[in-house]
LOSEMAR-792969 format. One line per 3 residues: number of its first residue (from 1); their letters; for each residue x, y, z of C-alpha. Coordinates in steps of 0.02 Angstrom, whole numbers, plus 32768, in hexadecimal, padded with zeros to 4 digits. Layout:
BEGIN
NUM) a) X:Y:Z ~ ...
END
This chain:
BEGIN
1) mkp) 6490:6BE2:3658 ~ 644B:6C23:35B5 ~ 6415:6CD9:35C1
4) iyl) 635A:6CF2:35DB ~ 630F:6D85:357C ~ 6274:6DD0:35CD
7) dha) 6274:6E7C:357B ~ 620A:6E5C:34E1 ~ 61A5:6EFB:3500
10) ast) 6246:6F5A:34DB ~ 6279:6EF6:3441 ~ 6260:6E46:3401
13) pvh) 62D5:6DCB:33AB ~ 62BF:6DCD:32EF ~ 6258:6D37:32BA
16) pev) 62BF:6CBF:324C ~ 6240:6CCA:31C0 ~ 6249:6D87:31C4
19) aav) 6306:6D81:31BF ~ 62FF:6D0B:3129 ~ 628E:6D84:30C9
22) myh) 6300:6E16:30F1 ~ 639E:6DB5:30C4 ~ 6356:6D8D:3019
25) mll) 632A:6E43:2FFC ~ 63D5:6E82:3032 ~ 642D:6E0D:2FBB
28) ney) 63BA:6E14:2F25 ~ 6355:6EB5:2F25 ~ 63AD:6F5D:2F23
31) gna) 6349:6FCD:2EB0 ~ 62FA:7072:2EE3 ~ 623D:7066:2EE0
34) ssv) 6236:7114:2E93 ~ 629C:70DF:2DFB ~ 6243:70B4:2D59
37) hqf) 62B7:702A:2D1B ~ 629B:6F71:2D3F ~ 62FB:6F75:2DE3
40) grs) 6290:7005:2E1F ~ 61F1:6FB1:2DE7 ~ 6222:6F14:2E45
43) akr) 6243:6F7B:2EE1 ~ 619B:6FD1:2ECE ~ 6144:6F29:2EC4
46) iin) 6199:6EF3:2F66 ~ 6164:6F91:2FC1 ~ 60B2:6F86:2F81
49) gar) 60AB:6ECD:2FA9 ~ 60E4:6EEC:305C ~ 6064:6F77:306F
52) dri) 5FD9:6F09:3028 ~ 6001:6E79:309E ~ 6009:6EE6:3139
55) agf) 5F66:6F3C:310A ~ 5F14:6E95:30ED ~ 5F47:6E4E:3194
58) lgc) 5F1A:6EEC:31F4 ~ 5E76:6F0E:319D ~ 5E94:6FB2:3143
61) spe) 5EAF:6FEF:3092 ~ 5F62:6FF2:304F ~ 5F58:70AD:3030
64) ewv) 5F33:70C6:30EA ~ 5FDD:707F:311B ~ 607A:70EB:3129
67) fts) 6124:709B:3146 ~ 6191:70F6:31C6 ~ 6234:70D7:3221
70) ggt) 61DC:7096:32BE ~ 615D:70B8:3346 ~ 61AA:715D:337C
73) esd) 61A2:71A7:32CE ~ 60F1:7165:32B9 ~ 60BB:71BB:3359
76) nla) 6111:725C:3326 ~ 60C8:725A:3278 ~ 6019:723A:32B9
79) lfg) 601D:72C0:3340 ~ 6076:734A:32E2 ~ 6021:731B:323F
82) aay) 5F70:7319:3286 ~ 5F87:73AF:32F9 ~ 5FC8:7424:3275
85) asa) 5F50:73E6:31F0 ~ 5EC1:740F:3269 ~ 5F06:74AD:32B9
88) skg) 5E86:751C:3264 ~ 5DFD:74C0:32C4 ~ 5E51:74C2:336E
91) rhi) 5EF4:74A7:33CC ~ 5EC0:7439:345E ~ 5F01:7387:3470
94) itt) 5ED6:7300:34EF ~ 5F4C:7276:3525 ~ 5F74:7217:35C5
97) ave) 5FFE:721E:3646 ~ 6034:716B:3620 ~ 605C:717A:3567
100) hha) 6102:7147:351D ~ 617F:71D6:3518 ~ 6170:71D8:345A
103) vlh) 60C3:7221:3479 ~ 60E5:7284:3518 ~ 617F:72DB:34D3
106) tca) 6126:7302:3431 ~ 6095:734D:3491 ~ 6110:73B6:34F5
109) ele) 615A:73F5:3451 ~ 60AC:741F:3410 ~ 608A:7480:34B0
112) gqg) 6124:74E7:348C ~ 60DC:750B:33E0 ~ 6038:7550:341F
115) fev) 5FCC:74B6:343A ~ 5F79:748E:34E0 ~ 5F83:73DC:3522
118) tyl) 5F19:738B:35AA ~ 5F6F:72F8:35FF ~ 5EEB:7284:3646
121) pvd) 5F0B:7223:36E6 ~ 5EF8:7166:36F6 ~ 5EBC:70F7:3784
124) stg) 5F2D:708A:37EF ~ 5F2D:7005:3766 ~ 5F65:707D:36DD
127) rvs) 5EBD:708C:3686 ~ 5E70:712F:364C ~ 5DBA:7158:3670
130) led) 5D43:7175:35DF ~ 5CED:71F7:364B ~ 5D91:7256:365D
133) ves) 5DA8:7253:35A0 ~ 5CF9:7298:3587 ~ 5D12:731F:360B
136) alr) 5DB3:7357:35B8 ~ 5D64:7370:350D ~ 5D51:7426:34D8
139) edt) 5D12:7484:3441 ~ 5DC5:749B:3406 ~ 5DFD:73E6:3423
142) vli) 5E42:73A0:3380 ~ 5E9F:7303:33B5 ~ 5EA0:727A:3439
145) sim) 5F3C:720C:3447 ~ 5F31:7174:34B9 ~ 5F98:70D4:34B1
148) yvn) 5F42:702C:349D ~ 5FB3:6FC3:350E ~ 6026:7010:358D
151) nev) 60D9:6FDC:356F ~ 6107:6FD9:3628 ~ 6074:6F84:367F
154) gtv) 6011:6F37:35F0 ~ 5F6D:6F90:3617 ~ 5EF5:6F99:3583
157) qpi) 5E98:703D:356B ~ 5DE0:704B:3536 ~ 5E0C:7082:3486
160) eei) 5D69:7053:3431 ~ 5D01:70B4:34AF ~ 5D75:714B:34A4
163) gkl) 5D74:7143:33E7 ~ 5CB5:7140:33DE ~ 5CAA:71D4:3454
166) aae) 5D28:7235:33EE ~ 5CCF:720E:334B ~ 5C2D:7254:3392
169) rgv) 5C89:72F7:33B8 ~ 5CE9:72FE:3315 ~ 5D91:72E8:336B
172) lvh) 5E22:7289:331C ~ 5E6A:71F3:3379 ~ 5F1D:71B2:3376
175) vda) 5F4C:710D:33C9 ~ 5FFB:70D1:33F1 ~ 5FE2:7018:33CE
178) vqa) 6099:6FE4:33D4 ~ 6078:6F68:3462 ~ 5FCC:6F35:3420
181) lgt) 6004:6EE7:337C ~ 601F:6E2F:339C ~ 5FC6:6E34:3443
184) lpl) 5F16:6E6D:3414 ~ 5EAC:6E49:337A ~ 5EAA:6EE4:330B
187) vlr) 5E35:6F0A:327A ~ 5E59:6FC0:3256 ~ 5DC1:6FE2:31EB
190) dlp) 5D51:6FAF:327C ~ 5DA7:701E:32FD ~ 5D6D:70D3:3315
193) vdy) 5E1D:711A:3306 ~ 5E70:718B:3286 ~ 5F28:7165:32A1
196) msf) 5F80:70CE:32ED ~ 603C:70B7:3308 ~ 609D:7015:32F7
199) sah) 6150:6FD5:3304 ~ 619D:6F39:32B7 ~ 621E:6F10:333C
202) kig) 6197:6EEE:33BE ~ 6152:6E5C:3359 ~ 61EB:6DFD:331C
205) gpq) 6213:6E78:3291 ~ 62AE:6EE2:3278 ~ 62D9:6F82:32D3
208) gig) 62CB:7022:326F ~ 6223:7006:321A ~ 6172:7031:3250
211) gly) 60CC:7066:320B ~ 603F:70E2:3221 ~ 5F8B:70BD:31F5
214) vrr) 5F36:715A:31B4 ~ 5E7C:7145:319A ~ 5E44:717A:30EE
217) gap) 5E13:7232:30F8 ~ 5E6F:7255:319B ~ 5EDA:72F2:318B
220) lmp) 5F97:72DE:3197 ~ 601D:7361:3179 ~ 60C2:730D:3149
223) rqh) 615D:7325:31B4 ~ 61DF:72EB:3136 ~ 61F4:733B:308B
226) ggl) 625C:7312:2FF4 ~ 61FB:728F:2F95 ~ 614D:724D:2F6D
229) qer) 6161:71A5:2FC5 ~ 60D0:7166:3031 ~ 6056:71D1:2FCD
232) grr) 60B3:726E:2FFF ~ 609B:724D:30B9 ~ 614C:7213:30E1
235) agt) 61DB:7239:306A ~ 6273:71C7:3062 ~ 62B3:7130:3003
238) esl) 625C:7094:3040 ~ 62BC:7001:308A ~ 628E:6F64:302A
241) ahn) 62D3:6EEB:30AB ~ 6284:6F43:3140 ~ 61DA:6F57:30F0
244) agf) 61D5:6EA3:30B4 ~ 6211:6E67:315F ~ 618C:6ECE:31B7
247) ara) 6105:6E84:3148 ~ 613E:6DD2:3170 ~ 6143:6DFB:322A
250) vel) 6092:6E3F:3225 ~ 6057:6DA3:31CA ~ 60A7:6D32:324C
253) vvq) 6064:6D8B:32E6 ~ 5FB4:6DA1:32A2 ~ 5FA4:6CED:326A
256) glp) 5FF2:6CAE:330A ~ 5F96:6D21:3383 ~ 5F2A:6C9D:33DB
259) ghh) 5FC1:6C2E:33FC ~ 602E:6CC0:3432 ~ 5FA8:6CF9:34AB
262) eqa) 5F98:6C4E:34FB ~ 6054:6C3D:3508 ~ 6063:6CE8:355C
265) lel) 5FDA:6CBA:35D7 ~ 6032:6C17:3602 ~ 60D9:6C6D:361B
268) rrt) 6088:6CF0:368A ~ 6030:6C6C:36F3 ~ 60CF:6C08:3706
271) lle) 6137:6C9D:373B ~ 60B8:6CD7:37BC ~ 609E:6C27:3801
274) eld) 6159:6C10:3812 ~ 616D:6CBB:3864 ~ 60EA:6C85:38E4
277) kqv) 6158:6BEF:390D ~ 6203:6C41:3905 ~ 61DC:6CEF:3948
280) gae) 6131:6CE6:399A ~ 6091:6D35:395A ~ 6096:6DB5:39E6
283) ryv) 6141:6DF6:39B0 ~ 6117:6E38:3903 ~ 608D:6E9E:38B0
286) vng) 6054:6E96:37FA ~ 6039:6F44:37B3 ~ 5FB3:6F63:3730
289) neq) 5F02:6F31:3707 ~ 5ED0:6E7B:3724 ~ 5E40:6E7E:36A8
292) htv) 5E78:6EF6:3620 ~ 5F29:6EBD:35FB ~ 5F99:6E5C:3586
295) pgi) 5FED:6DC3:35D3 ~ 609A:6DDF:358A ~ 60C1:6E7A:35F3
298) lni) 60D2:6E5B:36AD ~ 6104:6EEB:371E ~ 6130:6EB2:37CF
301) sfp) 6169:6F11:3869 ~ 61D2:6EBE:38EF ~ 61BE:6F2F:3989
304) gak) 625D:6F41:39ED ~ 62CE:6F32:3955 ~ 6308:6FB6:38D8
307) tdv) 62E7:6FAB:381F ~ 6398:6FD2:37E7 ~ 63E4:6F56:3862
310) llm) 636A:6ECE:382D ~ 638C:6EEB:3775 ~ 6447:6EEA:378E
313) nld) 6441:6E49:37F1 ~ 63CD:6DF5:3773 ~ 6441:6E2A:36E7
316) mer) 64D0:6DD8:3745 ~ 6464:6D3B:3745 ~ 6452:6D50:3687
319) iaa) 639C:6D85:368F ~ 6369:6E1D:362A ~ 62D5:6E80:366F
322) asg) 62AF:6F3A:3673 ~ 6276:6FC9:36E1 ~ 61FA:700D:3662
325) sac) 6205:705F:35B8 ~ 62A2:7033:3558 ~ 62B5:70EB:3529
328) tsg) 62D4:711A:35DF ~ 630A:7079:3635 ~ 63C0:70A2:3617
331) sle) 63B0:712E:3697 ~ 634B:70C2:3711 ~ 62D6:7151:3738
334) ish) 6238:712C:3799 ~ 61B2:7100:371B ~ 613F:7190:36EC
337) vlq) 60B8:710D:36CD ~ 60C0:70C7:377E ~ 60C7:7178:37C3
340) amk) 602A:71A6:3763 ~ 5FD7:710B:37AE ~ 6001:7158:3859
343) lpe) 604F:70BA:389C ~ 60A0:70BC:3949 ~ 615A:70E4:3951
346) ell) 6188:7032:397E ~ 6137:6FF6:38DD ~ 617B:7083:3872
349) nsa) 622E:7061:38A8 ~ 622C:6FA4:3893 ~ 61D0:6F87:37EF
352) irf) 6211:6F16:3764 ~ 61C3:6EF1:36BC ~ 61CE:6E3F:367A
355) stg) 6191:6E31:35C6 ~ 618A:6D8B:356C ~ 618A:6D58:34B6
358) lgn) 61CF:6CE4:3431 ~ 6245:6C62:3479 ~ 6215:6C70:3531
361) tne) 61E6:6BCE:358C ~ 6193:6B98:362E ~ 623C:6B53:3665
364) emq) 6286:6C01:3653 ~ 61FA:6C4A:36BD ~ 6224:6BCD:3745
367) vva) 62DB:6BFE:373E ~ 62B0:6CB7:3745 ~ 6245:6CA0:37E0
370) qkv) 62CE:6C3D:3833 ~ 6350:6CC2:380A ~ 62DE:6D4D:3847
373) gtv) 62CA:6CF1:38EB ~ 6387:6CD9:38F7 ~ 63A7:6D91:38D4
376) lnr) 6327:6DCC:3954 ~ 636F:6D59:39D9 ~ 641E:6D97:39B0
379) lrt) 63E7:6E4C:39C2 ~ 638F:6E29:3A66 ~ 642C:6DD6:3AAA
382) kd) 6493:6E70:3A7E ~ 6417:6EDF:3AD8
END
């Protein structure tokens, strides 16, 4: 059986058209964009062209886009950069308990450097309350950082409402939108946010490249020094192939968003319908928010089984799924997101994330459901 990849929330296959763009760049373009000769000027045109295309598809100005090495660096740059640039006004930050560790660990580091962080709770579906955000605001609050789409359960947060509230109070807003790009329509100029983080390898682009939207006028203290690249906000020689590949990936996912959404919905429906047949609707629980969610991330608990055992058995059946964030799944720790949702132990200990994307088919979903049923029956027999 051909392997079935259901871990697109961790990383996606590079789209063939993206790979073609990058291959051309690697073979034909090798100048440094900071050089003044013709090779450098050509490189500069490629970087500027990639920036222009991404800005056009995401609805912002080119000068508001900063290329980074990925989502983690974008989160770090936004949080450290905004916090220290605003430290004279206050040192209080608000985030949630279900953020990606790129945000949570950065907030912990900021706490060690004299900032105070409020970690908001979420409900049983993983959604934060606007009332809790408002209650947490203080005179010295300078930044709110809340993800758009949760990477483990797919829950969509009320970003527009939070952004409007923050704007009324003069508080900066950062959004980790790594899982939102390609799953939700985004027009950055229309969103009440100051910073938004992105990553290419979640949308069919290459690993090692990301971006940070910085609204014009929003303060940002750079973290890397040594050059004037990215308007002095992020020093370092730009990667022509990665930037051009990222731009092509953004173009493909934005233009194809309606079709991608329908495909993800169909795959989700098929998997759940087949699980009803093969496992029984009473023997599994879908974690997350039914209304505010993206269809491509499906977190399911199978009470009576163990996450690590399920994943190992599925891997033996050549099915790749995950226990949560790719940054921690190697250790198979209980998800901090599911813990924050206060799920019962039987759901915490048996949760698996299936995330779909380019190349997945309804036939694969049927096979996955059949294999899950086989694995569960096998485990029950052993017990």
